[in-house]
N, C-alpha and C positions, 0 to 999 in steps of 0.2 A: 687324408690330409686335413680333414675338418676338425681334428682334435687340437685345440689351442691350449697352451699352458696358461695358468693364471698365477699371479703373485699378489697377495693381499686383495684378492677380488678383482684385480685389473688383468685384462687379457694381454698376454705378452707374445702371442704368435705361436706358430708351430715350432716344436723343438727342432733345431737345425739338424740334429742327428737323424730325424725321421724324413728329411727331404732328400729326394734323389739329386744327383749332381746338377741337372738342368734347373730344378726348382730352387736349389741353393743359389745358383748363379743369378737367377731372376730376382730373388730376395735381396742379394747383395747389390745388384744394379739399382734396385728401387731405393734401398736405404741410403746408398751413396748419393743418388740423385736428389733425395729429400733432405740431406744433411744440412746444407747451407741455410735453407729456410727454417729448419728446426732450431738451429743455433741462433739465428737472428731473431726469430719471432715466436718460438715455442715457449710455453711455460716451463718453469723449473722441472715439474713432473714430466712433461713431454720430453724435455732434453735428457733427463735421467733415464727414461724408458728407451729413448733412441740410443743413448750410449750403451746401455745394457744389451739391447737387441743387436746392435752393430757388433759389439765385442763377441757375442755368442755366435753370430753368423760368420764373422771373420775367423774366429777360433776354430770353428768346424771346417771351414775351407782350408785353413792351414794344416789341420789334423789330417785331412784327406790328401793334401798335396805337400808333403814334407820336403820333396825334392824339386820344388818349383824353380823355374828359371829366374835367376836374379840378374838383372841387367847391370853390367859393370858401372854404368853411369848413375845408378841409383844407390851406390855405396858411398861412404865418406870419401874414399880415394877418388872414385869416379866423379863425384861432385866437384872436387878441386880441378879435375881435368876437363870438365865441361866447358870451361872458358876457352879451351883450345879448339873447340868445335866438335868434340866427340859426341855421339848420340847417347841419350839417357836410356833409351830402350832399343832392343834389337830391331834394326831396320826402321826406327822412327826418329823424329826430331827430339832434341833435348828439351826437357821440361823442368 
């Protein structure tokens, strides 16, 4: 897993396709946790790299999980119903 991809000489991280499921989830958790600070305080280059990396990681997760559970509250119709007190996620509070 030490093989990092590069683009224009800049390190872009390990190809998401080479990560096992647990590594992929850890990478996704990390990039989502750092998203807000990168958006607010990162340079244009940092934000661009973050966007590209996040899209690649999320795309790989979606490729591996095409039949993921979609909570009814996270659809357009469900969003309209959230005001009536329905949950946005299975077993969880509305967000």
